[in-house]
Predicted model as a PDB file, atoms N, CA, C, CB and O in Angstrom, pLDDT in the B-factor column:
MODEL        1                                                                  
ATOM      1  N   MET A   1    -116.254 -99.848  54.990  1.00 64.00           N  
ATOM      2  CA  MET A   1    -115.145 -99.698  55.925  1.00 64.00           C  
ATOM      3  C   MET A   1    -114.788-101.045  56.557  1.00 64.00           C  
ATOM      4  CB  MET A   1    -115.498 -98.669  57.015  1.00 64.00           C  
ATOM      5  O   MET A   1    -113.615-101.391  56.699  1.00 64.00           O  
ATOM      6  N   ARG A   2    -115.816-101.786  56.929  1.00 65.00           N  
ATOM      7  CA  ARG A   2    -115.566-103.082  57.562  1.00 65.00           C  
ATOM      8  C   ARG A   2    -114.868-104.037  56.594  1.00 65.00           C  
ATOM      9  CB  ARG A   2    -116.885-103.699  58.056  1.00 65.00           C  
ATOM     10  O   ARG A   2    -114.026-104.835  57.004  1.00 65.00           O  
ATOM     11  N   ASP A   3    -115.223-103.953  55.303  1.00 69.00           N  
ATOM     12  CA  ASP A   3    -114.573-104.813  54.313  1.00 69.00           C  
ATOM     13  C   ASP A   3    -113.084-104.525  54.216  1.00 69.00           C  
ATOM     14  CB  ASP A   3    -115.223-104.634  52.947  1.00 69.00           C  
ATOM     15  O   ASP A   3    -112.278-105.442  54.058  1.00 69.00           O  
ATOM     16  N   ARG A   4    -112.717-103.246  54.311  1.00 65.00           N  
ATOM     17  CA  ARG A   4    -111.300-102.885  54.258  1.00 65.00           C  
ATOM     18  C   ARG A   4    -110.541-103.412  55.465  1.00 65.00           C  
ATOM     19  CB  ARG A   4    -111.142-101.375  54.169  1.00 65.00           C  
ATOM     20  O   ARG A   4    -109.419-103.902  55.338  1.00 65.00           O  
ATOM     21  N   LEU A   5    -111.156-103.309  56.636  1.00 60.00           N  
ATOM     22  CA  LEU A   5    -110.476-103.743  57.856  1.00 60.00           C  
ATOM     23  C   LEU A   5    -110.356-105.252  57.948  1.00 60.00           C  
ATOM     24  CB  LEU A   5    -111.204-103.222  59.066  1.00 60.00           C  
ATOM     25  O   LEU A   5    -109.413-105.760  58.555  1.00 60.00           O  
ATOM     26  N   THR A   6    -111.289-105.975  57.359  1.00 64.00           N  
ATOM     27  CA  THR A   6    -111.240-107.436  57.443  1.00 64.00           C  
ATOM     28  C   THR A   6    -110.563-108.070  56.239  1.00 64.00           C  
ATOM     29  CB  THR A   6    -112.635-107.991  57.582  1.00 64.00           C  
ATOM     30  O   THR A   6    -110.407-109.291  56.202  1.00 64.00           O  
ATOM     31  N   SER A   7    -110.156-107.278  55.257  1.00 73.00           N  
ATOM     32  CA  SER A   7    -109.410-107.829  54.127  1.00 73.00           C  
ATOM     33  C   SER A   7    -107.979-108.144  54.576  1.00 73.00           C  
ATOM     34  CB  SER A   7    -109.409-106.835  52.921  1.00 73.00           C  
ATOM     35  O   SER A   7    -107.551-107.733  55.655  1.00 73.00           O  
ATOM     36  N   ASP A   8    -107.263-108.866  53.747  1.00 71.00           N  
ATOM     37  CA  ASP A   8    -105.884-109.222  54.093  1.00 71.00           C  
ATOM     38  C   ASP A   8    -105.019-107.983  54.291  1.00 71.00           C  
ATOM     39  CB  ASP A   8    -105.279-110.109  53.008  1.00 71.00           C  
ATOM     40  O   ASP A   8    -104.239-107.907  55.241  1.00 71.00           O  
ATOM     41  N   LEU A   9    -105.159-107.016  53.392  1.00 74.00           N  
ATOM     42  CA  LEU A   9    -104.359-105.798  53.527  1.00 74.00           C  
ATOM     43  C   LEU A   9    -104.785-104.967  54.733  1.00 74.00           C  
ATOM     44  CB  LEU A   9    -104.464-104.960  52.261  1.00 74.00           C  
ATOM     45  O   LEU A   9    -103.960-104.287  55.344  1.00 74.00           O  
ATOM     46  N   GLY A  10    -106.056-105.020  55.074  1.00 79.00           N  
ATOM     47  CA  GLY A  10    -106.516-104.338  56.276  1.00 79.00           C  
ATOM     48  C   GLY A  10    -105.895-104.935  57.522  1.00 79.00           C  
ATOM     49  O   GLY A  10    -105.537-104.219  58.458  1.00 79.00           O  
ATOM     50  N   VAL A  11    -105.771-106.247  57.527  1.00 80.00           N  
ATOM     51  CA  VAL A  11    -105.123-106.920  58.657  1.00 80.00           C  
ATOM     52  C   VAL A  11    -103.658-106.522  58.726  1.00 80.00           C  
ATOM     53  CB  VAL A  11    -105.257-108.457  58.537  1.00 80.00           C  
ATOM     54  O   VAL A  11    -103.128-106.295  59.814  1.00 80.00           O  
ATOM     55  N   TYR A  12    -102.993-106.434  57.570  1.00 80.00           N  
ATOM     56  CA  TYR A  12    -101.599-105.965  57.542  1.00 80.00           C  
ATOM     57  C   TYR A  12    -101.495-104.560  58.137  1.00 80.00           C  
ATOM     58  CB  TYR A  12    -101.049-105.973  56.090  1.00 80.00           C  
ATOM     59  O   TYR A  12    -100.612-104.290  58.951  1.00 80.00           O  
ATOM     60  N   ALA A  13    -102.395-103.672  57.730  1.00 82.00           N  
ATOM     61  CA  ALA A  13    -102.346-102.296  58.213  1.00 82.00           C  
ATOM     62  C   ALA A  13    -102.617-102.217  59.712  1.00 82.00           C  
ATOM     63  CB  ALA A  13    -103.352-101.439  57.457  1.00 82.00           C  
ATOM     64  O   ALA A  13    -101.935-101.485  60.430  1.00 82.00           O  
ATOM     65  N   LEU A  14    -103.603-102.963  60.182  1.00 85.00           N  
ATOM     66  CA  LEU A  14    -103.919-102.931  61.605  1.00 85.00           C  
ATOM     67  C   LEU A  14    -102.800-103.529  62.446  1.00 85.00           C  
ATOM     68  CB  LEU A  14    -105.214-103.673  61.868  1.00 85.00           C  
ATOM     69  O   LEU A  14    -102.502-103.023  63.528  1.00 85.00           O  
ATOM     70  N   SER A  15    -102.178-104.599  61.960  1.00 86.00           N  
ATOM     71  CA  SER A  15    -101.082-105.180  62.733  1.00 86.00           C  
ATOM     72  C   SER A  15     -99.857-104.271  62.713  1.00 86.00           C  
ATOM     73  CB  SER A  15    -100.718-106.566  62.189  1.00 86.00           C  
ATOM     74  O   SER A  15     -99.110-104.229  63.690  1.00 86.00           O  
ATOM     75  N   GLY A  16     -99.637-103.545  61.620  1.00 86.00           N  
ATOM     76  CA  GLY A  16     -98.556-102.564  61.589  1.00 86.00           C  
ATOM     77  C   GLY A  16     -98.801-101.427  62.564  1.00 86.00           C  
ATOM     78  O   GLY A  16     -97.880-100.978  63.246  1.00 86.00           O  
ATOM     79  N   LEU A  17    -100.028-100.967  62.631  1.00 90.00           N  
ATOM     80  CA  LEU A  17    -100.383 -99.923  63.594  1.00 90.00           C  
ATOM     81  C   LEU A  17    -100.225-100.429  65.028  1.00 90.00           C  
ATOM     82  CB  LEU A  17    -101.827 -99.442  63.356  1.00 90.00           C  
ATOM     83  O   LEU A  17     -99.751 -99.701  65.900  1.00 90.00           O  
ATOM     84  N   PHE A  18    -100.620-101.665  65.263  1.00 93.00           N  
ATOM     85  CA  PHE A  18    -100.470-102.260  66.587  1.00 93.00           C  
ATOM     86  C   PHE A  18     -98.996-102.341  66.980  1.00 93.00           C  
ATOM     87  CB  PHE A  18    -101.107-103.658  66.623  1.00 93.00           C  
ATOM     88  O   PHE A  18     -98.642-102.056  68.124  1.00 93.00           O  
ATOM     89  N   SER A  19     -98.132-102.731  66.031  1.00 92.00           N  
ATOM     90  CA  SER A  19     -96.702-102.820  66.357  1.00 92.00           C  
ATOM     91  C   SER A  19     -96.127-101.444  66.669  1.00 92.00           C  
ATOM     92  CB  SER A  19     -95.923-103.462  65.196  1.00 92.00           C  
ATOM     93  O   SER A  19     -95.245-101.326  67.520  1.00 92.00           O  
ATOM     94  N   LEU A  20     -96.610-100.407  65.998  1.00 92.00           N  
ATOM     95  CA  LEU A  20     -96.155 -99.048  66.290  1.00 92.00           C  
ATOM     96  C   LEU A  20     -96.576 -98.617  67.696  1.00 92.00           C  
ATOM     97  CB  LEU A  20     -96.708 -98.064  65.247  1.00 92.00           C  
ATOM     98  O   LEU A  20     -95.793 -98.006  68.422  1.00 92.00           O  
ATOM     99  N   VAL A  21     -97.802 -98.934  68.073  1.00 95.00           N  
ATOM    100  CA  VAL A  21     -98.291 -98.584  69.409  1.00 95.00           C  
ATOM    101  C   VAL A  21     -97.493 -99.329  70.476  1.00 95.00           C  
ATOM    102  CB  VAL A  21     -99.799 -98.909  69.541  1.00 95.00           C  
ATOM    103  O   VAL A  21     -97.113 -98.742  71.489  1.00 95.00           O  
ATOM    104  N   VAL A  22     -97.237-100.614  70.255  1.00 94.00           N  
ATOM    105  CA  VAL A  22     -96.454-101.402  71.218  1.00 94.00           C  
ATOM    106  C   VAL A  22     -95.038-100.847  71.332  1.00 94.00           C  
ATOM    107  CB  VAL A  22     -96.411-102.893  70.800  1.00 94.00           C  
ATOM    108  O   VAL A  22     -94.496-100.755  72.434  1.00 94.00           O  
ATOM    109  N   PHE A  23     -94.436-100.476  70.202  1.00 93.00           N  
ATOM    110  CA  PHE A  23     -93.084 -99.928  70.208  1.00 93.00           C  
ATOM    111  C   PHE A  23     -93.026 -98.617  70.983  1.00 93.00           C  
ATOM    112  CB  PHE A  23     -92.591 -99.716  68.778  1.00 93.00           C  
ATOM    113  O   PHE A  23     -92.133 -98.412  71.805  1.00 93.00           O  
ATOM    114  N   ALA A  24     -93.977 -97.735  70.718  1.00 94.00           N  
ATOM    115  CA  ALA A  24     -94.007 -96.452  71.428  1.00 94.00           C  
ATOM    116  C   ALA A  24     -94.228 -96.661  72.925  1.00 94.00           C  
ATOM    117  CB  ALA A  24     -95.110 -95.545  70.852  1.00 94.00           C  
ATOM    118  O   ALA A  24     -93.604 -95.983  73.742  1.00 94.00           O  
ATOM    119  N   PHE A  25     -95.097 -97.577  73.285  1.00 95.00           N  
ATOM    120  CA  PHE A  25     -95.347 -97.867  74.696  1.00 95.00           C  
ATOM    121  C   PHE A  25     -94.101 -98.448  75.357  1.00 95.00           C  
ATOM    122  CB  PHE A  25     -96.529 -98.837  74.845  1.00 95.00           C  
ATOM    123  O   PHE A  25     -93.779 -98.101  76.494  1.00 95.00           O  
ATOM    124  N   ALA A  26     -93.399 -99.335  74.646  1.00 92.00           N  
ATOM    125  CA  ALA A  26     -92.170 -99.918  75.197  1.00 92.00           C  
ATOM    126  C   ALA A  26     -91.102 -98.847  75.409  1.00 92.00           C  
ATOM    127  CB  ALA A  26     -91.634-101.019  74.265  1.00 92.00           C  
ATOM    128  O   ALA A  26     -90.392 -98.878  76.414  1.00 92.00           O  
ATOM    129  N   LEU A  27     -90.979 -97.909  74.483  1.00 91.00           N  
ATOM    130  CA  LEU A  27     -90.025 -96.807  74.663  1.00 91.00           C  
ATOM    131  C   LEU A  27     -90.403 -95.957  75.868  1.00 91.00           C  
ATOM    132  CB  LEU A  27     -89.963 -95.931  73.399  1.00 91.00           C  
ATOM    133  O   LEU A  27     -89.535 -95.534  76.631  1.00 91.00           O  
ATOM    134  N   TRP A  28     -91.674 -95.710  76.037  1.00 92.00           N  
ATOM    135  CA  TRP A  28     -92.132 -94.927  77.177  1.00 92.00           C  
ATOM    136  C   TRP A  28     -91.811 -95.644  78.482  1.00 92.00           C  
ATOM    137  CB  TRP A  28     -93.637 -94.656  77.073  1.00 92.00           C  
ATOM    138  O   TRP A  28     -91.329 -95.026  79.432  1.00 92.00           O  
ATOM    139  N   ILE A  29     -92.079 -96.957  78.532  1.00 92.00           N  
ATOM    140  CA  ILE A  29     -91.783 -97.745  79.740  1.00 92.00           C  
ATOM    141  C   ILE A  29     -90.277 -97.736  80.016  1.00 92.00           C  
ATOM    142  CB  ILE A  29     -92.297 -99.210  79.585  1.00 92.00           C  
ATOM    143  O   ILE A  29     -89.857 -97.535  81.156  1.00 92.00           O  
ATOM    144  N   LEU A  30     -89.467 -97.951  78.981  1.00 89.00           N  
ATOM    145  CA  LEU A  30     -88.019 -97.955  79.176  1.00 89.00           C  
ATOM    146  C   LEU A  30     -87.504 -96.605  79.655  1.00 89.00           C  
ATOM    147  CB  LEU A  30     -87.320 -98.341  77.887  1.00 89.00           C  
ATOM    148  O   LEU A  30     -86.625 -96.543  80.515  1.00 89.00           O  
ATOM    149  N   SER A  31     -88.039 -95.540  79.110  1.00 88.00           N  
ATOM    150  CA  SER A  31     -87.562 -94.213  79.531  1.00 88.00           C  
ATOM    151  C   SER A  31     -87.940 -93.911  80.976  1.00 88.00           C  
ATOM    152  CB  SER A  31     -88.130 -93.128  78.613  1.00 88.00           C  
ATOM    153  O   SER A  31     -87.257 -93.135  81.644  1.00 88.00           O  
ATOM    154  N   ARG A  32     -89.014 -94.513  81.462  1.00 89.00           N  
ATOM    155  CA  ARG A  32     -89.448 -94.295  82.844  1.00 89.00           C  
ATOM    156  C   ARG A  32     -88.756 -95.232  83.842  1.00 89.00           C  
ATOM    157  CB  ARG A  32     -90.952 -94.474  82.940  1.00 89.00           C  
ATOM    158  O   ARG A  32     -88.537 -94.855  84.993  1.00 89.00           O  
ATOM    159  N   THR A  33     -88.412 -96.446  83.408  1.00 90.00           N  
ATOM    160  CA  THR A  33     -87.911 -97.437  84.367  1.00 90.00           C  
ATOM    161  C   THR A  33     -86.392 -97.538  84.418  1.00 90.00           C  
ATOM    162  CB  THR A  33     -88.474 -98.779  84.035  1.00 90.00           C  
ATOM    163  O   THR A  33     -85.846 -97.934  85.448  1.00 90.00           O  
ATOM    164  N   LEU A  34     -85.703 -97.198  83.354  1.00 85.00           N  
ATOM    165  CA  LEU A  34     -84.242 -97.258  83.391  1.00 85.00           C  
ATOM    166  C   LEU A  34     -83.720 -96.142  84.287  1.00 85.00           C  
ATOM    167  CB  LEU A  34     -83.638 -97.144  81.959  1.00 85.00           C  
ATOM    168  O   LEU A  34     -84.233 -95.024  84.239  1.00 85.00           O  
ATOM    169  N   PRO A  35     -82.709 -96.427  85.102  1.00 86.00           N  
ATOM    170  CA  PRO A  35     -82.217 -95.409  86.046  1.00 86.00           C  
ATOM    171  C   PRO A  35     -81.806 -94.098  85.372  1.00 86.00           C  
ATOM    172  CB  PRO A  35     -81.038 -95.959  86.813  1.00 86.00           C  
ATOM    173  O   PRO A  35     -82.129 -93.022  85.874  1.00 86.00           O  
ATOM    174  N   GLY A  36     -81.113 -94.174  84.265  1.00 84.00           N  
ATOM    175  CA  GLY A  36     -80.681 -92.953  83.589  1.00 84.00           C  
ATOM    176  C   GLY A  36     -81.558 -92.588  82.414  1.00 84.00           C  
ATOM    177  O   GLY A  36     -81.228 -91.674  81.658  1.00 84.00           O  
ATOM    178  N   GLY A  37     -82.664 -93.279  82.244  1.00 80.00           N  
ATOM    179  CA  GLY A  37     -83.507 -93.068  81.073  1.00 80.00           C  
ATOM    180  C   GLY A  37     -82.859 -93.699  79.851  1.00 80.00           C  
ATOM    181  O   GLY A  37     -81.861 -94.410  79.968  1.00 80.00           O  
ATOM    182  N   LEU A  38     -83.408 -93.447  78.717  1.00 80.00           N  
ATOM    183  CA  LEU A  38     -82.843 -93.960  77.471  1.00 80.00           C  
ATOM    184  C   LEU A  38     -81.790 -92.985  76.965  1.00 80.00           C  
ATOM    185  CB  LEU A  38     -83.949 -94.181  76.402  1.00 80.00           C  
ATOM    186  O   LEU A  38     -82.083 -91.812  76.733  1.00 80.00           O  
ATOM    187  N   ALA A  39     -80.567 -93.468  76.796  1.00 87.00           N  
ATOM    188  CA  ALA A  39     -79.518 -92.636  76.212  1.00 87.00           C  
ATOM    189  C   ALA A  39     -79.772 -92.528  74.706  1.00 87.00           C  
ATOM    190  CB  ALA A  39     -78.091 -93.228  76.507  1.00 87.00           C  
ATOM    191  O   ALA A  39     -80.476 -93.357  74.128  1.00 87.00           O  
ATOM    192  N   SER A  40     -79.208 -91.528  74.093  1.00 84.00           N  
ATOM    193  CA  SER A  40     -79.446 -91.317  72.662  1.00 84.00           C  
ATOM    194  C   SER A  40     -78.937 -92.488  71.828  1.00 84.00           C  
ATOM    195  CB  SER A  40     -78.778 -90.024  72.200  1.00 84.00           C  
ATOM    196  O   SER A  40     -79.522 -92.818  70.796  1.00 84.00           O  
ATOM    197  N   ARG A  41     -77.851 -93.114  72.270  1.00 87.00           N  
ATOM    198  CA  ARG A  41     -77.320 -94.255  71.524  1.00 87.00           C  
ATOM    199  C   ARG A  41     -78.269 -95.455  71.618  1.00 87.00           C  
ATOM    200  CB  ARG A  41     -75.921 -94.638  72.051  1.00 87.00           C  
ATOM    201  O   ARG A  41     -78.504 -96.145  70.625  1.00 87.00           O  
ATOM    202  N   GLN A  42     -78.806 -95.697  72.802  1.00 87.00           N  
ATOM    203  CA  GLN A  42     -79.764 -96.786  72.967  1.00 87.00           C  
ATOM    204  C   GLN A  42     -81.034 -96.513  72.167  1.00 87.00           C  
ATOM    205  CB  GLN A  42     -80.104 -96.984  74.452  1.00 87.00           C  
ATOM    206  O   GLN A  42     -81.558 -97.395  71.488  1.00 87.00           O  
ATOM    207  N   LEU A  43     -81.509 -95.300  72.258  1.00 88.00           N  
ATOM    208  CA  LEU A  43     -82.720 -94.930  71.538  1.00 88.00           C  
ATOM    209  C   LEU A  43     -82.497 -95.035  70.028  1.00 88.00           C  
ATOM    210  CB  LEU A  43     -83.159 -93.502  71.920  1.00 88.00           C  
ATOM    211  O   LEU A  43     -83.366 -95.511  69.296  1.00 88.00           O  
ATOM    212  N   GLY A  44     -81.345 -94.594  69.577  1.00 90.00           N  
ATOM    213  CA  GLY A  44     -81.025 -94.695  68.149  1.00 90.00           C  
ATOM    214  C   GLY A  44     -81.001 -96.130  67.668  1.00 90.00           C  
ATOM    215  O   GLY A  44     -81.512 -96.435  66.590  1.00 90.00           O  
ATOM    216  N   GLY A  45     -80.414 -97.015  68.457  1.00 91.00           N  
ATOM    217  CA  GLY A  45     -80.378 -98.428  68.078  1.00 91.00           C  
ATOM    218  C   GLY A  45     -81.757 -99.040  68.015  1.00 91.00           C  
ATOM    219  O   GLY A  45     -82.058 -99.806  67.099  1.00 91.00           O  
ATOM    220  N   LEU A  46     -82.593 -98.713  68.973  1.00 92.00           N  
ATOM    221  CA  LEU A  46     -83.955 -99.242  68.966  1.00 92.00           C  
ATOM    222  C   LEU A  46     -84.758 -98.716  67.787  1.00 92.00           C  
ATOM    223  CB  LEU A  46     -84.660 -98.894  70.266  1.00 92.00           C  
ATOM    224  O   LEU A  46     -85.496 -99.462  67.143  1.00 92.00           O  
ATOM    225  N   VAL A  47     -84.610 -97.430  67.509  1.00 93.00           N  
ATOM    226  CA  VAL A  47     -85.363 -96.833  66.401  1.00 93.00           C  
ATOM    227  C   VAL A  47     -84.881 -97.381  65.059  1.00 93.00           C  
ATOM    228  CB  VAL A  47     -85.232 -95.298  66.424  1.00 93.00           C  
ATOM    229  O   VAL A  47     -85.699 -97.685  64.190  1.00 93.00           O  
ATOM    230  N   VAL A  48     -83.582 -97.510  64.879  1.00 94.00           N  
ATOM    231  CA  VAL A  48     -83.057 -98.066  63.622  1.00 94.00           C  
ATOM    232  C   VAL A  48     -83.533 -99.508  63.444  1.00 94.00           C  
ATOM    233  CB  VAL A  48     -81.503 -98.005  63.601  1.00 94.00           C  
ATOM    234  O   VAL A  48     -83.930 -99.898  62.346  1.00 94.00           O  
ATOM    235  N   GLY A  49     -83.496-100.290  64.504  1.00 93.00           N  
ATOM    236  CA  GLY A  49     -83.988-101.664  64.426  1.00 93.00           C  
ATOM    237  C   GLY A  49     -85.456-101.721  64.080  1.00 93.00           C  
ATOM    238  O   GLY A  49     -85.871-102.544  63.265  1.00 93.00           O  
ATOM    239  N   TYR A  50     -86.248-100.860  64.686  1.00 94.00           N  
ATOM    240  CA  TYR A  50     -87.679-100.838  64.380  1.00 94.00           C  
ATOM    241  C   TYR A  50     -87.915-100.390  62.939  1.00 94.00           C  
ATOM    242  CB  TYR A  50     -88.427 -99.908  65.356  1.00 94.00           C  
ATOM    243  O   TYR A  50     -88.782-100.940  62.259  1.00 94.00           O  
ATOM    244  N   LEU A  51     -87.163 -99.407  62.468  1.00 93.00           N  
ATOM    245  CA  LEU A  51     -87.328 -98.949  61.085  1.00 93.00           C  
ATOM    246  C   LEU A  51     -86.931-100.024  60.083  1.00 93.00           C  
ATOM    247  CB  LEU A  51     -86.503 -97.690  60.844  1.00 93.00           C  
ATOM    248  O   LEU A  51     -87.537-100.125  59.016  1.00 93.00           O  
ATOM    249  N   LEU A  52     -85.922-100.829  60.407  1.00 95.00           N  
ATOM    250  CA  LEU A  52     -85.583-101.964  59.544  1.00 95.00           C  
ATOM    251  C   LEU A  52     -86.743-102.957  59.494  1.00 95.00           C  
ATOM    252  CB  LEU A  52     -84.296-102.665  60.043  1.00 95.00           C  
ATOM    253  O   LEU A  52     -87.091-103.465  58.428  1.00 95.00           O  
ATOM    254  N   PHE A  53     -87.331-103.225  60.644  1.00 92.00           N  
ATOM    255  CA  PHE A  53     -88.491-104.108  60.695  1.00 92.00           C  
ATOM    256  C   PHE A  53     -89.636-103.556  59.859  1.00 92.00           C  
ATOM    257  CB  PHE A  53     -88.946-104.308  62.139  1.00 92.00           C  
ATOM    258  O   PHE A  53     -90.257-104.295  59.095  1.00 92.00           O  
ATOM    259  N   VAL A  54     -89.923-102.258  59.996  1.00 90.00           N  
ATOM    260  CA  VAL A  54     -91.014-101.646  59.241  1.00 90.00           C  
ATOM    261  C   VAL A  54     -90.713-101.676  57.741  1.00 90.00           C  
ATOM    262  CB  VAL A  54     -91.248-100.197  59.711  1.00 90.00           C  
ATOM    263  O   VAL A  54     -91.620-101.860  56.929  1.00 90.00           O  
ATOM    264  N   GLY A  55     -89.449-101.497  57.377  1.00 92.00           N  
ATOM    265  CA  GLY A  55     -89.075-101.569  55.965  1.00 92.00           C  
ATOM    266  C   GLY A  55     -89.329-102.946  55.369  1.00 92.00           C  
ATOM    267  O   GLY A  55     -89.865-103.059  54.266  1.00 92.00           O  
ATOM    268  N   VAL A  56     -88.953-103.977  56.082  1.00 92.00           N  
ATOM    269  CA  VAL A  56     -89.197-105.341  55.610  1.00 92.00           C  
ATOM    270  C   VAL A  56     -90.693-105.631  55.579  1.00 92.00           C  
ATOM    271  CB  VAL A  56     -88.472-106.366  56.506  1.00 92.00           C  
ATOM    272  O   VAL A  56     -91.192-106.260  54.646  1.00 92.00           O  
ATOM    273  N   TYR A  57     -91.395-105.175  56.589  1.00 87.00           N  
ATOM    274  CA  TYR A  57     -92.845-105.364  56.667  1.00 87.00           C  
ATOM    275  C   TYR A  57     -93.545-104.689  55.489  1.00 87.00           C  
ATOM    276  CB  TYR A  57     -93.390-104.809  57.996  1.00 87.00           C  
ATOM    277  O   TYR A  57     -94.435-105.273  54.871  1.00 87.00           O  
ATOM    278  N   THR A  58     -93.139-103.454  55.182  1.00 86.00           N  
ATOM    279  CA  THR A  58     -93.739-102.714  54.071  1.00 86.00           C  
ATOM    280  C   THR A  58     -93.411-103.367  52.736  1.00 86.00           C  
ATOM    281  CB  THR A  58     -93.258-101.262  54.075  1.00 86.00           C  
ATOM    282  O   THR A  58     -94.260-103.431  51.847  1.00 86.00           O  
ATOM    283  N   THR A  59     -92.187-103.851  52.595  1.00 90.00           N  
ATOM    284  CA  THR A  59     -91.805-104.558  51.367  1.00 90.00           C  
ATOM    285  C   THR A  59     -92.667-105.794  51.167  1.00 90.00           C  
ATOM    286  CB  THR A  59     -90.319-104.952  51.408  1.00 90.00           C  
ATOM    287  O   THR A  59     -93.135-106.057  50.059  1.00 90.00           O  
ATOM    288  N   ALA A  60     -92.876-106.549  52.230  1.00 85.00           N  
ATOM    289  CA  ALA A  60     -93.736-107.737  52.138  1.00 85.00           C  
ATOM    290  C   ALA A  60     -95.161-107.342  51.772  1.00 85.00           C  
ATOM    291  CB  ALA A  60     -93.727-108.517  53.468  1.00 85.00           C  
ATOM    292  O   ALA A  60     -95.828-108.040  51.008  1.00 85.00           O  
ATOM    293  N   TRP A  61     -95.623-106.227  52.317  1.00 81.00           N  
ATOM    294  CA  TRP A  61     -96.967-105.747  52.023  1.00 81.00           C  
ATOM    295  C   TRP A  61     -97.102-105.429  50.531  1.00 81.00           C  
ATOM    296  CB  TRP A  61     -97.295-104.500  52.874  1.00 81.00           C  
ATOM    297  O   TRP A  61     -98.087-105.818  49.904  1.00 81.00           O  
ATOM    298  N   PHE A  62     -96.115-104.721  49.958  1.00 83.00           N  
ATOM    299  CA  PHE A  62     -96.178-104.377  48.539  1.00 83.00           C  
ATOM    300  C   PHE A  62     -96.044-105.606  47.649  1.00 83.00           C  
ATOM    301  CB  PHE A  62     -95.091-103.374  48.196  1.00 83.00           C  
ATOM    302  O   PHE A  62     -96.698-105.689  46.610  1.00 83.00           O  
ATOM    303  N   ILE A  63     -95.211-106.555  48.041  1.00 85.00           N  
ATOM    304  CA  ILE A  63     -95.092-107.797  47.274  1.00 85.00           C  
ATOM    305  C   ILE A  63     -96.417-108.541  47.291  1.00 85.00           C  
ATOM    306  CB  ILE A  63     -93.962-108.691  47.840  1.00 85.00           C  
ATOM    307  O   ILE A  63     -96.869-109.044  46.262  1.00 85.00           O  
ATOM    308  N   TYR A  64     -97.037-108.610  48.460  1.00 79.00           N  
ATOM    309  CA  TYR A  64     -98.321-109.287  48.575  1.00 79.00           C  
ATOM    310  C   TYR A  64     -99.375-108.599  47.712  1.00 79.00           C  
ATOM    311  CB  TYR A  64     -98.775-109.328  50.039  1.00 79.00           C  
ATOM    312  O   TYR A  64    -100.191-109.267  47.077  1.00 79.00           O  
ATOM    313  N   THR A  65     -99.361-107.271  47.688  1.00 76.00           N  
ATOM    314  CA  THR A  65    -100.313-106.523  46.864  1.00 76.00           C  
ATOM    315  C   THR A  65    -100.092-106.829  45.391  1.00 76.00           C  
ATOM    316  CB  THR A  65    -100.183-105.009  47.119  1.00 76.00           C  
ATOM    317  O   THR A  65    -101.054-106.997  44.642  1.00 76.00           O  
ATOM    318  N   GLY A  66     -98.825-106.904  44.967  1.00 77.00           N  
ATOM    319  CA  GLY A  66     -98.524-107.213  43.573  1.00 77.00           C  
ATOM    320  C   GLY A  66     -98.950-108.612  43.188  1.00 77.00           C  
ATOM    321  O   GLY A  66     -99.475-108.823  42.095  1.00 77.00           O  
ATOM    322  N   ILE A  67     -98.734-109.560  44.060  1.00 77.00           N  
ATOM    323  CA  ILE A  67     -99.143-110.939  43.789  1.00 77.00           C  
ATOM    324  C   ILE A  67    -100.658-111.025  43.742  1.00 77.00           C  
ATOM    325  CB  ILE A  67     -98.581-111.904  44.859  1.00 77.00           C  
ATOM    326  O   ILE A  67    -101.222-111.686  42.870  1.00 77.00           O  
ATOM    327  N   ASP A  68    -101.315-110.358  44.676  1.00 66.00           N  
ATOM    328  CA  ASP A  68    -102.778-110.406  44.736  1.00 66.00           C  
ATOM    329  C   ASP A  68    -103.404-109.796  43.499  1.00 66.00           C  
ATOM    330  CB  ASP A  68    -103.283-109.687  45.978  1.00 66.00           C  
ATOM    331  O   ASP A  68    -104.429-110.286  43.026  1.00 66.00           O  
ATOM    332  N   SER A  69    -102.810-108.730  42.959  1.00 68.00           N  
ATOM    333  CA  SER A  69    -103.373-108.074  41.790  1.00 68.00           C  
ATOM    334  C   SER A  69    -103.174-108.902  40.518  1.00 68.00           C  
ATOM    335  CB  SER A  69    -102.749-106.701  41.619  1.00 68.00           C  
ATOM    336  O   SER A  69    -103.912-108.723  39.550  1.00 68.00           O  
ATOM    337  N   ARG A  70    -102.190-109.803  40.507  1.00 73.00           N  
ATOM    338  CA  ARG A  70    -101.935-110.628  39.324  1.00 73.00           C  
ATOM    339  C   ARG A  70    -102.706-111.936  39.333  1.00 73.00           C  
ATOM    340  CB  ARG A  70    -100.467-110.919  39.211  1.00 73.00           C  
ATOM    341  O   ARG A  70    -102.828-112.591  38.298  1.00 73.00           O  
ATOM    342  N   GLU A  71    -103.223-112.319  40.479  1.00 68.00           N  
ATOM    343  CA  GLU A  71    -103.984-113.571  40.561  1.00 68.00           C  
ATOM    344  C   GLU A  71    -105.359-113.387  39.927  1.00 68.00           C  
ATOM    345  CB  GLU A  71    -104.126-114.035  42.034  1.00 68.00           C  
ATOM    346  O   GLU A  71    -105.985-112.332  40.028  1.00 68.00           O  
ATOM    347  N   GLU A  72    -105.798-114.450  39.274  1.00 65.00           N  
ATOM    348  CA  GLU A  72    -107.143-114.436  38.725  1.00 65.00           C  
ATOM    349  C   GLU A  72    -108.085-114.987  39.776  1.00 65.00           C  
ATOM    350  CB  GLU A  72    -107.231-115.255  37.405  1.00 65.00           C  
ATOM    351  O   GLU A  72    -107.874-116.067  40.328  1.00 65.00           O  
ATOM    352  N   VAL A  73    -109.111-114.231  40.034  1.00 56.00           N  
ATOM    353  CA  VAL A  73    -110.062-114.653  41.079  1.00 56.00           C  
ATOM    354  C   VAL A  73    -111.250-115.306  40.451  1.00 56.00           C  
ATOM    355  CB  VAL A  73    -110.513-113.468  41.940  1.00 56.00           C  
ATOM    356  O   VAL A  73    -112.165-115.731  41.155  1.00 56.00           O  
TER     357      VAL A  73                                                      
ENDMDL                                                                          
END                                                                             
């Protein structure tokens, strides 16, 4: 288990999980501190932006996996 978490892909997975936790916490803070809360349009924009980020992040992860599998060690 420790080998998986300390491998390059494990670091990718843990940092992706960390970004999800930070995003959810930021949404919670915004919904509590904004006078009217988060409107659906604001929430939609934030979620779409985060999903674009996750899409690029996942694409980079798969590219890295493909490159790593083709390298001779």
